[in-house]
C-alpha positions in Angstrom: 0.0 -0.1 0.2 1.2 3.1 -0.5 1.2 6.1 1.1 -1.1 7.9 -0.7 -3.9 5.3 -0.4 -2.7 5.6 3.7 -3.7 9.6 3.4 -7.0 8.9 1.3 -8.4 6.8 4.3 -12.2 7.7 6.1 -13.1 12.1 5.6 -14.2 14.5 8.5 -17.6 13.5 10.5 -20.2 16.5 10.8 -22.0 17.0 13.2 -25.7 17.7 12.6 -26.7 21.1 15.0 -29.3 20.6 16.6 -32.8 22.6 16.0 -33.8 24.0 19.1 -37.6 24.1 19.4 -37.7 27.3 21.3 -39.3 30.5 19.4 -37.3 33.7 19.1 -38.7 37.2 19.6 -38.2 39.5 16.3 -39.0 42.7 16.0 -39.7 45.4 12.9 -37.8 49.1 12.7 -39.5 51.9 13.0 -37.6 55.6 12.2 -38.1 58.7 14.6 -41.6 59.3 12.4 -43.1 56.6 13.8 -41.8 56.8 17.1 -43.0 60.4 17.5 -46.7 60.0 16.7 -46.9 56.6 18.9 -49.7 56.4 20.7 -47.9 54.3 24.1 -44.2 56.3 24.2 -40.9 54.1 24.7 -38.0 55.3 26.6 -36.0 53.8 23.5 -38.2 55.3 20.5 -37.9 59.2 22.1 -34.8 59.0 22.4 -34.0 57.9 19.5 -36.8 60.5 18.0 -34.6 63.4 20.2 -31.7 61.7 18.0 -32.7 62.5 15.0 -33.8 65.5 15.9 -31.2 66.3 15.3 -29.7 68.8 12.1 -26.9 66.5 10.3 -28.0 62.9 12.6 -28.2 59.9 10.1 -30.7 56.9 11.0 -31.4 54.1 10.0 -34.0 53.2 12.9 -34.9 51.1 16.1 -36.3 47.4 17.2 -39.9 48.4 18.5 -41.2 46.7 21.2 -44.6 47.0 20.5 -44.3 45.1 17.5 -43.0 42.0 19.3 -43.5 38.2 16.9 -42.8 35.1 17.5 -41.4 33.0 15.1 
């Protein structure tokens, strides 16, 4: 038996990931205009809204706890 034939051996054993049965929360991202007119304002949303009122502020939204869904 040559060295090349001995090196071929068995391949790596790949373990499968276990899928979790636990549900996760998913939040929608909302912009400052949505936070400004919200009927139930939260601290995170109001802080984001205040920051976006300054000239030149750039934001990508904030996760809204009122839009939480389970998946």
